[in-house]
C-alpha positions as CSV (number, residue, x, y, z in Angstrom):
1,M,-11.4,28.3,-9.4
2,T,-15.1,27.0,-9.9
3,F,-17.2,25.4,-7.6
4,T,-17.1,22.3,-10.3
5,L,-13.5,22.2,-10.4
6,F,-13.0,22.4,-6.7
7,L,-15.6,19.9,-6.3
8,Q,-13.7,17.5,-8.9
9,N,-10.5,18.1,-7.3
10,V,-11.9,17.2,-3.9
11,L,-13.1,14.0,-5.1
12,N,-10.0,13.1,-7.2
13,G,-7.9,13.9,-3.9
14,L,-9.9,11.7,-2.0
15,S,-9.5,8.8,-4.3
16,I,-5.6,9.0,-4.5
17,G,-5.4,9.9,-1.1
18,S,-7.5,6.9,0.6
19,V,-4.9,4.6,-1.4
20,Y,-2.0,6.3,0.3
21,A,-3.6,5.6,3.4
22,I,-3.7,1.8,2.6
23,F,-0.3,1.6,1.7
24,A,0.7,3.7,4.5
25,L,-1.1,1.8,6.9
26,G,1.2,-1.2,6.0
27,Y,4.2,0.9,6.9
28,T,2.7,1.7,10.3
29,L,1.6,-1.8,11.5
30,I,5.4,-3.1,11.1
31,F,6.7,0.3,12.8
32,S,4.2,0.0,15.5
33,I,5.3,-3.6,16.5
34,L,8.8,-3.5,15.5
35,G,9.9,0.2,15.7
36,I,11.3,-0.1,12.0
37,I,10.8,0.9,8.7
38,N,10.0,-2.1,6.2
39,F,11.7,-0.7,3.2
40,A,10.6,-3.8,1.1
41,H,7.1,-2.8,1.4
42,G,7.2,-0.7,-1.9
43,A,8.2,-3.7,-3.7
44,V,5.6,-5.8,-2.3
45,F,3.0,-3.0,-3.8
46,T,4.6,-3.9,-7.0
47,L,4.1,-7.5,-6.6
48,G,0.7,-7.0,-5.7
49,A,-0.2,-5.4,-9.2
50,Y,1.6,-7.6,-11.1
51,F,0.0,-10.8,-9.3
52,T,-3.5,-9.6,-9.9
53,Y,-2.8,-8.6,-13.6
54,F,-1.6,-12.2,-14.2
55,L,-4.4,-13.6,-12.2
56,M,-6.6,-12.1,-14.7
57,G,-5.1,-13.8,-17.7
58,G,-2.3,-10.8,-18.5
59,I,0.1,-11.6,-21.0
60,T,4.0,-10.7,-20.5
61,G,6.0,-8.6,-22.7
62,F,8.5,-9.3,-25.0
63,N,11.5,-9.0,-22.4
64,G,12.3,-11.3,-19.8
65,L,12.8,-14.8,-19.2
66,L,9.0,-15.5,-20.0
67,P,8.4,-13.3,-23.2
68,N,4.7,-13.0,-24.7
69,T,3.5,-15.7,-22.2
70,T,0.3,-16.0,-20.1
71,L,1.3,-17.4,-16.7
72,P,-0.5,-20.5,-15.5
73,V,-3.1,-20.0,-12.8
74,S,-3.2,-22.5,-10.0
75,L,-4.1,-22.5,-6.2
76,A,-2.7,-25.4,-4.0
77,N,-2.4,-27.7,-7.3
78,V,-6.1,-26.6,-8.2
79,P,-6.4,-25.2,-11.7
80,L,-8.3,-21.9,-11.8
81,P,-10.0,-20.4,-14.8
82,G,-7.3,-18.4,-17.1
83,H,-9.2,-15.0,-16.7
84,L,-10.4,-14.4,-13.2
85,R,-12.6,-11.7,-12.7
86,F,-11.0,-8.4,-11.1
87,A,-12.5,-8.5,-7.9
88,I,-11.3,-12.4,-7.4
89,A,-7.9,-11.6,-8.8
90,L,-7.6,-8.6,-6.3
91,I,-8.2,-10.7,-3.3
92,L,-6.0,-13.5,-4.6
93,G,-3.2,-11.3,-5.4
94,S,-3.3,-9.2,-2.4
95,T,-3.2,-12.6,-0.7
96,L,-0.1,-13.7,-2.4
97,A,1.6,-10.6,-1.6
98,G,0.7,-11.2,2.1
99,F,2.7,-14.5,1.8
100,V,5.6,-12.6,0.5
101,G,5.4,-10.2,3.4
102,V,5.4,-13.5,5.8
103,A,8.5,-14.8,3.6
104,I,10.4,-11.3,4.2
105,E,9.6,-11.5,8.0
106,R,11.0,-15.2,8.2
107,F,14.3,-14.9,6.0
108,A,15.1,-11.0,6.6
109,F,13.7,-10.0,9.7
110,R,13.4,-12.6,12.2
111,P,17.0,-14.1,12.5
112,L,18.2,-10.5,13.1
113,R,15.6,-9.9,15.6
114,R,16.5,-13.2,17.4
115,K,20.4,-12.3,17.4
116,G,19.1,-8.9,19.1
117,A,21.0,-7.0,15.8
118,D,20.8,-3.3,15.7
119,P,17.6,-1.9,14.1
120,L,19.8,-0.3,11.4
121,L,20.8,-3.7,10.0
122,T,17.1,-4.9,9.6
123,V,16.6,-1.5,7.7
124,V,19.5,-2.8,5.5
125,S,18.1,-6.1,5.1
126,S,14.7,-4.7,4.1
127,L,16.5,-2.6,1.3
128,G,18.3,-5.7,0.3
129,V,15.1,-7.7,0.0
130,A,13.1,-4.9,-2.0
131,L,16.2,-4.9,-4.3
132,V,16.2,-8.7,-5.0
133,I,12.3,-8.5,-5.9
134,V,12.5,-5.5,-8.2
135,N,15.3,-7.1,-10.0
136,L,13.8,-10.7,-10.1
137,I,10.5,-8.8,-11.4
138,Q,12.5,-7.6,-14.3
139,Y,14.5,-10.9,-14.8
140,L,11.1,-12.6,-15.3
141,V,8.8,-10.1,-17.1
142,G,11.0,-7.4,-18.3
143,A,10.6,-3.8,-17.3
144,E,7.8,-2.4,-19.6
145,N,4.4,-1.2,-18.7
146,Y,1.6,-3.4,-18.0
147,T,-2.0,-2.1,-18.6
148,F,-5.0,-3.6,-17.1
149,P,-7.7,-4.7,-19.6
150,A,-10.4,-2.1,-20.4
151,D,-13.0,-4.0,-18.9
152,T,-11.4,-4.6,-15.6
153,Y,-14.1,-3.0,-13.8
154,G,-16.6,-4.4,-16.1
155,N,-19.4,-2.6,-17.8
156,L,-19.0,0.7,-15.7
157,P,-19.1,4.1,-17.9
158,P,-15.7,5.9,-18.1
159,S,-17.0,8.7,-15.9
160,I,-20.0,9.2,-13.4
161,N,-21.5,12.4,-13.3
162,F,-21.9,13.9,-9.7
163,G,-23.3,17.1,-11.0
164,T,-26.3,18.1,-13.0
165,A,-27.0,18.1,-16.8
166,D,-26.4,22.1,-16.6
167,N,-23.4,21.7,-14.2
168,P,-21.8,18.7,-14.8
169,I,-19.0,17.1,-12.3
170,P,-17.4,14.2,-14.1
171,I,-15.3,11.7,-12.4
172,R,-13.3,8.7,-13.6
173,S,-15.6,5.8,-12.7
174,V,-12.2,3.8,-11.8
175,Q,-11.6,6.5,-9.0
176,V,-14.9,6.2,-7.5
177,V,-14.4,2.6,-7.3
178,I,-11.0,3.0,-5.7
179,F,-12.3,5.3,-3.2
180,L,-15.2,2.8,-2.2
181,V,-12.9,-0.1,-1.9
182,S,-10.6,2.2,0.2
183,V,-13.3,2.8,2.7
184,V,-14.3,-0.7,2.7
185,I,-10.9,-2.0,3.6
186,L,-10.2,0.9,6.1
187,S,-13.4,0.4,7.9
188,I,-12.5,-3.6,8.2
189,L,-9.0,-2.8,9.1
190,T,-10.2,-0.2,11.7
191,Y,-12.8,-2.9,13.3
192,L,-10.0,-5.7,13.3
193,I,-7.7,-3.4,15.2
194,N,-10.0,-1.9,17.8
195,A,-12.9,-4.6,18.4
196,T,-11.0,-7.9,18.1
197,K,-9.0,-10.3,20.2
198,F,-6.2,-10.1,17.2
199,G,-6.4,-6.2,17.6
200,K,-6.0,-6.2,21.0
201,A,-3.3,-8.7,21.0
202,M,-1.2,-6.7,18.3
203,R,-1.5,-3.5,20.3
204,A,-0.3,-5.1,23.4
205,V,2.8,-6.7,21.7
206,A,3.4,-3.0,20.1
207,E,2.9,-1.5,23.6
208,D,5.8,-4.0,25.3
209,A,6.6,-7.0,23.3
210,T,8.1,-8.5,26.5
211,T,4.9,-8.0,28.7
212,A,3.0,-9.4,26.1
213,S,4.8,-12.4,25.9
214,L,4.9,-12.9,29.9
215,L,0.9,-12.5,29.6
216,G,0.7,-15.7,27.0
217,I,0.8,-13.8,24.1
218,D,2.7,-15.4,21.1
219,T,4.7,-12.5,19.8
220,D,6.3,-14.2,17.0
221,R,2.8,-15.5,15.8
222,F,1.6,-12.0,15.9
223,I,4.4,-10.4,14.0
224,V,4.0,-12.8,11.3
225,L,0.2,-12.2,11.1
226,T,1.1,-8.2,11.1
227,F,3.4,-8.6,8.3
228,F,0.7,-10.7,6.2
229,V,-1.7,-7.7,7.0
230,S,0.7,-5.1,6.2
231,S,1.9,-6.7,2.6
232,F,-1.8,-7.8,1.8
233,L,-2.6,-4.0,2.1
234,A,0.6,-3.2,-0.1
235,G,-0.4,-5.5,-2.8
236,L,-4.1,-4.4,-2.7
237,A,-3.0,-0.6,-2.7
238,G,-0.6,-1.6,-6.1
239,T,-3.5,-3.0,-7.6
240,L,-5.7,-0.4,-7.4
241,V,-3.0,2.1,-8.5
242,G,-2.2,-0.3,-11.4
243,S,-5.4,-0.4,-12.5
244,S,-5.9,3.3,-12.4
245,V,-3.0,4.1,-14.5
246,S,-0.6,1.1,-15.3
247,I,2.2,-0.9,-14.0
248,A,5.0,1.2,-14.6
249,G,7.6,-1.3,-14.4
250,P,9.4,-3.3,-11.7
251,Y,10.2,0.3,-10.2
252,F,6.3,1.0,-10.0
253,G,6.5,0.9,-6.3
254,I,9.5,2.9,-5.5
255,G,7.9,6.4,-5.8
256,F,4.8,5.3,-3.9
257,G,7.0,4.0,-1.4
258,L,8.7,7.3,-0.8
259,K,5.1,8.7,-0.6
260,G,4.1,6.2,1.8
261,L,6.9,7.1,4.3
262,A,5.9,10.9,3.8
263,V,2.1,10.0,4.8
264,I,3.3,8.2,8.1
265,V,5.8,10.8,8.9
266,L,2.9,13.3,8.3
267,G,0.5,11.6,10.2
268,G,2.4,10.6,13.4
269,L,4.9,7.5,13.5
270,G,2.9,4.3,14.7
271,S,-0.4,6.1,14.6
272,I,-2.9,4.4,12.4
273,P,-5.5,7.1,12.4
274,G,-2.5,9.5,11.6
275,A,-1.6,7.3,8.5
276,V,-5.3,7.7,7.2
277,I,-5.4,11.4,7.6
278,G,-2.1,11.9,6.4
279,G,-2.8,9.9,3.3
280,L,-6.0,11.9,2.6
281,L,-4.2,15.2,3.1
282,I,-1.4,14.5,0.9
283,G,-4.0,13.3,-2.0
284,L,-6.0,16.5,-1.6
285,V,-3.0,18.7,-1.7
286,E,-1.7,16.9,-4.9
287,A,-5.2,17.2,-6.5
288,F,-5.1,21.0,-6.2
289,V,-1.7,21.3,-7.8
290,P,-2.6,22.9,-11.4
291,G,-2.3,20.9,-14.4
292,E,0.6,22.7,-15.7
293,Y,2.6,21.9,-12.6
294,S,1.7,18.5,-12.3
295,A,5.3,17.3,-12.5
296,Y,5.8,19.0,-9.2
297,K,3.3,17.3,-7.0
298,D,5.8,15.3,-5.3
299,A,7.7,18.3,-4.4
300,V,4.5,19.9,-2.9
301,A,3.6,16.9,-1.0
302,F,7.1,16.7,0.6
303,G,7.1,20.6,1.1
304,L,4.0,20.0,3.3
305,L,5.9,17.3,5.2
306,F,9.0,19.5,5.8
307,I,6.6,22.3,7.2
308,M,5.0,20.0,9.6
309,L,8.0,18.8,10.7
310,L,9.4,22.2,11.5
311,V,6.0,23.1,13.1
312,R,5.3,19.7,14.7
313,P,8.2,17.1,14.4
314,R,5.8,14.1,16.0
315,G,3.5,14.4,13.1
316,L,-0.3,15.4,13.5
317,L,-1.2,12.4,15.9
318,G,2.2,11.2,16.9
319,R,2.9,10.7,20.5
320,K,5.8,11.7,22.5
321,V,8.3,8.7,22.8
322,I,8.7,7.8,26.4
323,Q,12.3,6.2,27.1
324,K,11.8,3.2,29.2
325,V,14.5,2.4,31.6
């Protein structure tokens, strides 16, 4: 392998790995608070991509309840331009995905939590929500692929050369943008969790919800905020991936949902730095899979996860669980 190809693979791996990290952080936030996996996360990932696509003036396909239609764009009964710029649509679409997460917490998680239901029932409930969302998308806009406009990222050239004229290292511009956006989001989230009152309260709830409540922290409020942030990240990741390739139908997020689970297990359940490292590591491993074996990228990623579980079952940065009595 030449140095040029090596560097190209590294940059590609960092690009997709950073998206894996953002997506997996949503899983991690919910797990750190409630100790459960939200299997509706992949469906919210899909919704975020659809929201952004339609906010940019995207047209539905020929199938579904709304064939060949440009959906109306409004916010709080205030009409918005029919074709929003990508950056604005990305933020609004991810915010809508965040509110979907709040609704999921309200109707699928909170009733079971207040009744002290077994965590397994909550997992089943989240699976049911995921199926409802996926089927609703298919019913409304069909199951065909949706491609973002060619000018989604403005007038950026198709690729950026990171090498020299004699030794070019071309990288798709969209991958560079995705990596930079991911770095900004991860930096903001790190600051939010480590240097703000919200982050400190969230960590307190994650450590011991009962004690946090006795200290005056509104645990239900912080759980809702955590679901919003988690789903916002899922919607953001879905849009970034969708704008890079395409929205591959309602089941678009299922494969990424499984990949996100692999990331958080590899990094360590409940570990935010672990989710970031796990996402980047899986992205890099996939990038170095030869082109003729690209169909086996998932197998390579999960093979790495299997080896990690054999060597270190808690993951890279996972902590040993202490049973409280």
